[in-house]
N, CA, C and O atoms as CSV, one atom per row, in Angstrom:
chain,resi,resn,atom,element,x,y,z
A,1,MET,N,N,0.944,-1.127,0.123
A,1,MET,CA,C,-0.178,0.202,0.137
A,1,MET,C,C,0.865,1.819,0.159
A,1,MET,O,O,1.476,2.100,1.191
A,2,GLU,N,N,0.885,2.068,-0.174
A,2,GLU,CA,C,0.928,3.187,-1.161
A,2,GLU,C,C,0.410,4.435,-0.398
A,2,GLU,O,O,-0.779,4.552,-0.695
A,3,LEU,N,N,0.865,5.618,0.630
A,3,LEU,CA,C,-0.108,6.640,0.970
A,3,LEU,C,C,0.679,7.486,0.710
A,3,LEU,O,O,1.730,7.354,1.338
A,4,THR,N,N,0.610,9.064,-0.545
A,4,THR,CA,C,0.998,9.409,-0.611
A,4,THR,C,C,0.270,11.328,-0.969
A,4,THR,O,O,-0.684,11.338,-1.747
A,5,GLN,N,N,0.717,12.698,-0.435
A,5,GLN,CA,C,-0.119,13.609,-0.366
A,5,GLN,C,C,0.388,14.304,-1.211
A,5,GLN,O,O,1.549,14.651,-0.997
A,6,ARG,N,N,-0.415,14.856,-2.728
A,6,ARG,CA,C,0.256,15.673,-3.770
A,6,ARG,C,C,-0.763,17.057,-3.803
A,6,ARG,O,O,-1.866,17.196,-4.333
A,7,ASP,N,N,0.114,18.071,-2.972
A,7,ASP,CA,C,-0.845,19.208,-3.352
A,7,ASP,C,C,-1.740,19.263,-1.982
A,7,ASP,O,O,-1.404,19.233,-0.798
A,8,GLU,N,N,-2.882,19.345,-2.557
A,8,GLU,CA,C,-4.453,19.115,-1.912
A,8,GLU,C,C,-5.151,17.457,-2.075
A,8,GLU,O,O,-6.344,17.160,-2.131
A,9,LEU,N,N,-4.233,16.762,-2.112
A,9,LEU,CA,C,-4.904,15.660,-2.882
A,9,LEU,C,C,-3.798,14.165,-1.817
A,9,LEU,O,O,-2.572,14.059,-1.828
A,10,TRP,N,N,-4.995,13.089,-0.901
A,10,TRP,CA,C,-4.353,12.023,-1.069
A,10,TRP,C,C,-4.623,11.111,-1.972
A,10,TRP,O,O,-5.788,11.071,-2.367
A,11,GLU,N,N,-3.539,10.046,-2.596
A,11,GLU,CA,C,-3.739,9.359,-3.191
A,11,GLU,C,C,-3.504,7.750,-2.229
A,11,GLU,O,O,-2.899,7.793,-1.158
A,12,VAL,N,N,-3.891,6.821,-2.608
A,12,VAL,CA,C,-3.592,5.652,-2.225
A,12,VAL,C,C,-3.765,4.941,-3.418
A,12,VAL,O,O,-4.612,5.227,-4.264
A,13,LEU,N,N,-2.963,4.012,-3.489
A,13,LEU,CA,C,-2.252,2.684,-4.058
A,13,LEU,C,C,-2.159,1.450,-3.612
A,13,LEU,O,O,-1.047,1.044,-3.273
A,14,VAL,N,N,-3.792,0.230,-3.476
A,14,VAL,CA,C,-2.849,-0.887,-3.563
A,14,VAL,C,C,-3.077,-1.696,-4.198
A,14,VAL,O,O,-3.949,-1.670,-5.066
A,15,LYS,N,N,-2.115,-2.941,-3.849
A,15,LYS,CA,C,-1.286,-3.257,-4.690
A,15,LYS,C,C,-1.348,-4.808,-4.556
A,15,LYS,O,O,-0.196,-4.963,-4.151
A,16,ASP,N,N,-2.041,-6.499,-4.620
A,16,ASP,CA,C,-1.880,-7.386,-4.881
A,16,ASP,C,C,-1.668,-7.807,-6.082
A,16,ASP,O,O,-2.054,-7.359,-7.162
A,17,ASP,N,N,-0.588,-9.314,-5.639
A,17,ASP,CA,C,-0.006,-9.808,-6.665
A,17,ASP,C,C,-1.162,-11.457,-6.781
A,17,ASP,O,O,-0.630,-12.541,-7.018
A,18,GLY,N,N,-2.682,-11.337,-6.572
A,18,GLY,CA,C,-2.639,-12.572,-7.035
A,18,GLY,C,C,-3.175,-12.658,-8.789
A,18,GLY,O,O,-2.647,-12.052,-9.722
A,19,VAL,N,N,-4.200,-13.467,-8.852
A,19,VAL,CA,C,-4.002,-13.916,-10.022
A,19,VAL,C,C,-4.969,-13.038,-10.884
A,19,VAL,O,O,-5.486,-13.363,-11.953
A,20,GLY,N,N,-5.152,-11.492,-9.988
A,20,GLY,CA,C,-5.776,-10.527,-11.203
A,20,GLY,C,C,-7.312,-10.770,-11.163
A,20,GLY,O,O,-7.904,-11.782,-10.787
A,21,ILE,N,N,-8.029,-9.104,-11.842
A,21,ILE,CA,C,-9.306,-9.246,-11.355
A,21,ILE,C,C,-9.846,-9.923,-12.732
A,21,ILE,O,O,-10.711,-10.775,-12.932
A,22,LEU,N,N,-9.289,-9.454,-13.292
A,22,LEU,CA,C,-9.740,-10.329,-15.225
A,22,LEU,C,C,-9.949,-11.768,-15.370
A,22,LEU,O,O,-10.907,-12.317,-15.914
A,23,THR,N,N,-8.947,-12.306,-14.824
A,23,THR,CA,C,-8.632,-13.840,-14.764
A,23,THR,C,C,-9.551,-14.470,-13.270
A,23,THR,O,O,-9.740,-15.676,-13.109
A,24,THR,N,N,-9.945,-13.616,-12.475
A,24,THR,CA,C,-10.867,-14.194,-11.674
A,24,THR,C,C,-13.077,-14.091,-12.010
A,24,THR,O,O,-14.066,-14.643,-11.529
A,25,VAL,N,N,-12.728,-12.799,-13.338
A,25,VAL,CA,C,-14.357,-12.660,-13.890
A,25,VAL,C,C,-14.897,-14.192,-14.538
A,25,VAL,O,O,-14.322,-14.366,-15.613
A,26,ASP,N,N,-15.765,-15.270,-14.227
A,26,ASP,CA,C,-16.503,-16.108,-14.935
A,26,ASP,C,C,-17.312,-15.607,-15.723
A,26,ASP,O,O,-18.379,-15.227,-15.241
A,27,LYS,N,N,-17.127,-15.475,-16.878
A,27,LYS,CA,C,-18.047,-15.175,-17.851
A,27,LYS,C,C,-19.177,-16.672,-17.876
A,27,LYS,O,O,-20.088,-16.449,-18.672
A,28,THR,N,N,-19.280,-17.758,-17.363
A,28,THR,CA,C,-20.058,-18.494,-17.472
A,28,THR,C,C,-21.142,-18.416,-16.723
A,28,THR,O,O,-22.230,-18.850,-17.101
A,29,THR,N,N,-20.861,-17.626,-15.130
A,29,THR,CA,C,-21.987,-17.943,-13.947
A,29,THR,C,C,-22.579,-16.050,-14.300
A,29,THR,O,O,-22.012,-15.153,-14.924
A,30,ASP,N,N,-24.007,-16.080,-13.519
A,30,ASP,CA,C,-24.467,-14.814,-13.313
A,30,ASP,C,C,-24.006,-14.109,-12.406
A,30,ASP,O,O,-24.454,-12.966,-12.322
A,31,HIS,N,N,-23.009,-14.533,-11.474
A,31,HIS,CA,C,-22.845,-13.998,-10.627
A,31,HIS,C,C,-21.650,-12.375,-10.796
A,31,HIS,O,O,-20.631,-12.140,-11.447
A,32,HIS,N,N,-22.394,-11.684,-9.939
A,32,HIS,CA,C,-21.806,-10.332,-10.679
A,32,HIS,C,C,-21.752,-9.325,-9.218
A,32,HIS,O,O,-22.637,-8.777,-8.562
A,33,SER,N,N,-19.960,-9.406,-9.062
A,33,SER,CA,C,-19.724,-8.920,-7.794
A,33,SER,C,C,-20.225,-6.932,-8.019
A,33,SER,O,O,-20.257,-6.116,-8.940
A,34,MET,N,N,-20.513,-6.967,-6.593
A,34,MET,CA,C,-21.511,-5.625,-6.300
A,34,MET,C,C,-20.330,-4.839,-5.395
A,34,MET,O,O,-20.789,-3.931,-4.702
A,35,SER,N,N,-18.593,-5.093,-5.278
A,35,SER,CA,C,-17.993,-4.277,-4.485
A,35,SER,C,C,-17.945,-3.050,-4.913
A,35,SER,O,O,-18.029,-1.992,-4.289
A,36,GLN,N,N,-17.735,-3.369,-6.557
A,36,GLN,CA,C,-17.516,-1.701,-7.114
A,36,GLN,C,C,-18.353,-0.457,-7.170
A,36,GLN,O,O,-18.245,0.761,-7.026
A,37,ASN,N,N,-19.408,-1.556,-7.504
A,37,ASN,CA,C,-20.124,-0.652,-7.741
A,37,ASN,C,C,-20.620,0.259,-6.455
A,37,ASN,O,O,-20.544,1.485,-6.378
A,38,ILE,N,N,-21.235,-0.799,-5.304
A,38,ILE,CA,C,-21.183,0.208,-3.368
A,38,ILE,C,C,-20.105,0.988,-3.322
A,38,ILE,O,O,-20.312,1.934,-2.563
A,39,THR,N,N,-19.059,1.006,-3.794
A,39,THR,CA,C,-17.804,1.732,-3.535
A,39,THR,C,C,-18.125,3.476,-4.161
A,39,THR,O,O,-18.190,4.584,-3.627
A,40,GLN,N,N,-18.253,2.990,-5.441
A,40,GLN,CA,C,-19.236,4.118,-6.209
A,40,GLN,C,C,-19.799,4.911,-6.005
A,40,GLN,O,O,-19.623,6.112,-6.207
A,41,THR,N,N,-20.792,4.217,-5.445
A,41,THR,CA,C,-22.194,4.935,-4.837
A,41,THR,C,C,-21.834,5.162,-3.543
A,41,THR,O,O,-22.976,5.354,-3.126
A,42,ARG,N,N,-21.215,5.278,-2.673
A,42,ARG,CA,C,-21.092,5.408,-1.393
A,42,ARG,C,C,-19.736,6.838,-1.697
A,42,ARG,O,O,-19.753,7.814,-0.947
A,43,LEU,N,N,-18.947,6.766,-2.553
A,43,LEU,CA,C,-18.198,8.289,-2.790
A,43,LEU,C,C,-19.411,9.069,-3.338
A,43,LEU,O,O,-19.742,10.063,-2.692
A,44,GLN,N,N,-19.904,8.849,-4.106
A,44,GLN,CA,C,-20.728,9.700,-4.809
A,44,GLN,C,C,-20.981,10.459,-3.893
A,44,GLN,O,O,-20.548,11.611,-3.913
A,45,LEU,N,N,-22.085,9.778,-2.421
A,45,LEU,CA,C,-22.753,10.449,-1.818
A,45,LEU,C,C,-22.004,11.183,-0.330
A,45,LEU,O,O,-22.514,12.008,0.428
A,46,PHE,N,N,-20.844,10.644,-0.270
A,46,PHE,CA,C,-19.960,11.570,0.304
A,46,PHE,C,C,-19.628,12.898,-0.897
A,46,PHE,O,O,-20.176,13.941,-0.541
A,47,GLU,N,N,-18.879,13.021,-2.158
A,47,GLU,CA,C,-19.347,13.743,-2.640
A,47,GLU,C,C,-20.048,14.753,-2.945
A,47,GLU,O,O,-19.327,15.731,-3.140
A,48,LYS,N,N,-21.295,14.992,-3.094
A,48,LYS,CA,C,-22.217,15.319,-2.831
A,48,LYS,C,C,-22.535,15.470,-1.424
A,48,LYS,O,O,-23.182,14.424,-1.464
A,49,ARG,N,N,-22.638,15.768,-0.431
A,49,ARG,CA,C,-22.955,15.318,0.827
A,49,ARG,C,C,-21.160,17.157,1.594
A,49,ARG,O,O,-21.216,18.252,2.154
A,50,PHE,N,N,-20.241,16.396,1.123
A,50,PHE,CA,C,-19.407,17.273,1.555
A,50,PHE,C,C,-18.631,18.047,0.199
A,50,PHE,O,O,-17.454,18.402,0.134
A,51,GLU,N,N,-19.714,18.179,-0.854
A,51,GLU,CA,C,-18.712,18.747,-2.166
A,51,GLU,C,C,-17.528,18.914,-2.573
A,51,GLU,O,O,-17.129,20.053,-2.813
A,52,TYR,N,N,-16.816,17.950,-2.717
A,52,TYR,CA,C,-16.000,17.285,-3.523
A,52,TYR,C,C,-15.764,16.527,-4.172
A,52,TYR,O,O,-16.593,15.641,-4.382
A,53,GLN,N,N,-14.433,16.521,-4.839
A,53,GLN,CA,C,-14.092,15.124,-5.948
A,53,GLN,C,C,-13.574,14.016,-5.272
A,53,GLN,O,O,-12.938,14.236,-4.242
A,54,SER,N,N,-13.746,12.717,-5.708
A,54,SER,CA,C,-12.851,11.889,-5.947
A,54,SER,C,C,-12.732,10.791,-6.947
A,54,SER,O,O,-13.661,10.278,-7.572
A,55,ASP,N,N,-11.409,10.486,-7.018
A,55,ASP,CA,C,-11.747,9.458,-8.116
A,55,ASP,C,C,-11.369,7.984,-7.764
A,55,ASP,O,O,-10.527,7.803,-6.884
A,56,PHE,N,N,-11.975,6.856,-8.437
A,56,PHE,CA,C,-11.410,5.563,-7.580
A,56,PHE,C,C,-11.522,4.467,-9.169
A,56,PHE,O,O,-12.159,4.701,-10.196
A,57,SER,N,N,-10.585,3.195,-8.809
A,57,SER,CA,C,-10.329,2.625,-9.620
A,57,SER,C,C,-10.010,1.249,-9.630
A,57,SER,O,O,-9.654,0.774,-8.552
A,58,ILE,N,N,-10.065,0.438,-10.707
A,58,ILE,CA,C,-10.168,-1.161,-9.883
A,58,ILE,C,C,-8.707,-1.600,-11.369
A,58,ILE,O,O,-9.134,-1.150,-12.433
A,59,GLU,N,N,-7.716,-2.085,-11.509
A,59,GLU,CA,C,-6.867,-2.564,-12.931
A,59,GLU,C,C,-6.751,-3.856,-12.243
A,59,GLU,O,O,-6.971,-4.251,-11.098
A,60,ASP,N,N,-6.232,-4.497,-13.584
A,60,ASP,CA,C,-5.805,-5.819,-13.586
A,60,ASP,C,C,-4.009,-5.232,-14.060
A,60,ASP,O,O,-3.706,-4.730,-15.142
A,61,ARG,N,N,-3.264,-5.441,-13.135
A,61,ARG,CA,C,-1.856,-5.509,-12.962
A,61,ARG,C,C,-1.097,-6.141,-14.241
A,61,ARG,O,O,0.129,-6.138,-14.342
A,62,SER,N,N,-2.075,-6.747,-15.319
A,62,SER,CA,C,-1.520,-7.846,-15.812
A,62,SER,C,C,-1.299,-6.153,-17.638
A,62,SER,O,O,-0.461,-6.282,-18.530
A,63,LEU,N,N,-2.077,-5.209,-17.571
A,63,LEU,CA,C,-2.237,-4.216,-17.879
A,63,LEU,C,C,-0.844,-3.575,-18.279
A,63,LEU,O,O,-0.452,-2.806,-19.157
A,64,TYR,N,N,-0.240,-4.318,-17.124
A,64,TYR,CA,C,1.159,-3.490,-17.413
A,64,TYR,C,C,2.130,-4.330,-16.619
A,64,TYR,O,O,2.720,-3.934,-15.613
A,65,GLY,N,N,2.271,-5.839,-17.305
A,65,GLY,CA,C,3.179,-6.689,-17.546
A,65,GLY,C,C,3.211,-7.264,-16.458
A,65,GLY,O,O,3.964,-8.228,-16.328
A,66,GLU,N,N,2.103,-6.664,-14.988
A,66,GLU,CA,C,2.552,-7.555,-14.457
A,66,GLU,C,C,1.420,-8.218,-13.488
A,66,GLU,O,O,0.253,-7.997,-13.812
A,67,ARG,N,N,1.684,-9.095,-12.204
A,67,ARG,CA,C,0.688,-9.625,-11.297
A,67,ARG,C,C,-0.479,-9.361,-10.587
A,67,ARG,O,O,-0.298,-8.755,-9.531
A,68,GLY,N,N,-1.873,-9.709,-10.933
A,68,GLY,CA,C,-2.065,-9.132,-9.279
A,68,GLY,C,C,-3.387,-8.285,-9.867
A,68,GLY,O,O,-3.933,-8.468,-10.955
A,69,THR,N,N,-3.759,-7.268,-8.796
A,69,THR,CA,C,-4.544,-5.581,-8.841
A,69,THR,C,C,-4.406,-5.328,-8.523
A,69,THR,O,O,-3.632,-5.734,-7.655
A,70,GLN,N,N,-4.988,-3.844,-8.583
A,70,GLN,CA,C,-4.673,-3.121,-7.823
A,70,GLN,C,C,-5.728,-1.765,-8.413
A,70,GLN,O,O,-6.328,-1.469,-9.446
A,71,VAL,N,N,-5.468,-1.109,-6.812
A,71,VAL,CA,C,-6.553,-0.354,-6.529
A,71,VAL,C,C,-6.459,1.013,-6.669
A,71,VAL,O,O,-5.765,0.823,-5.670
A,72,HIS,N,N,-6.447,2.286,-6.905
A,72,HIS,CA,C,-6.300,3.697,-7.182
A,72,HIS,C,C,-7.831,4.884,-6.373
A,72,HIS,O,O,-9.036,4.909,-6.624
A,73,PHE,N,N,-7.030,5.636,-5.455
A,73,PHE,CA,C,-8.004,5.936,-5.221
A,73,PHE,C,C,-7.094,7.065,-3.896
A,73,PHE,O,O,-6.203,6.943,-3.055
A,74,VAL,N,N,-8.115,8.237,-4.478
A,74,VAL,CA,C,-7.659,10.245,-5.035
A,74,VAL,C,C,-8.766,11.114,-3.919
A,74,VAL,O,O,-9.971,11.249,-4.130
A,75,THR,N,N,-8.214,11.506,-3.025
A,75,THR,CA,C,-9.720,11.949,-2.476
A,75,THR,C,C,-8.548,13.580,-1.820
A,75,THR,O,O,-7.324,13.471,-1.742
A,76,PRO,N,N,-9.321,14.931,-1.439
A,76,PRO,CA,C,-9.164,15.841,-1.286
A,76,PRO,C,C,-7.939,15.889,0.386
A,76,PRO,O,O,-7.905,14.851,1.048
A,77,THR,N,N,-7.453,16.574,0.655
A,77,THR,CA,C,-6.689,16.048,1.931
A,77,THR,C,C,-8.034,17.120,2.871
A,77,THR,O,O,-8.507,16.585,3.875
A,78,ARG,N,N,-8.355,17.991,2.641
A,78,ARG,CA,C,-9.133,18.728,3.805
A,78,ARG,C,C,-9.876,18.650,4.787
A,78,ARG,O,O,-9.645,19.751,5.287
A,79,SER,N,N,-10.440,18.282,5.302
A,79,SER,CA,C,-11.456,18.264,6.545
A,79,SER,C,C,-12.743,17.919,6.027
A,79,SER,O,O,-13.237,18.505,5.064
A,80,LEU,N,N,-13.384,16.836,6.736
A,80,LEU,CA,C,-14.494,16.795,5.836
A,80,LEU,C,C,-15.143,17.110,7.154
A,80,LEU,O,O,-16.363,17.258,7.222
């Protein structure tokens, strides 16, 4: 996990070295993970309530020639 402060933003980057999110997506089942949708919805509620912008993404590290998944989150440093 990396935590970096840039200007007035916190950047959080979490990486793992598992099989990756693309590998775990099984297209033969009807199972749909809700975690990313729930996280996005919660962030939107916070953004509206506290009037700020944030960014959130989940990527397969195979896009960078690596193994695993990474989560990137950016939020303002100001107090809520």
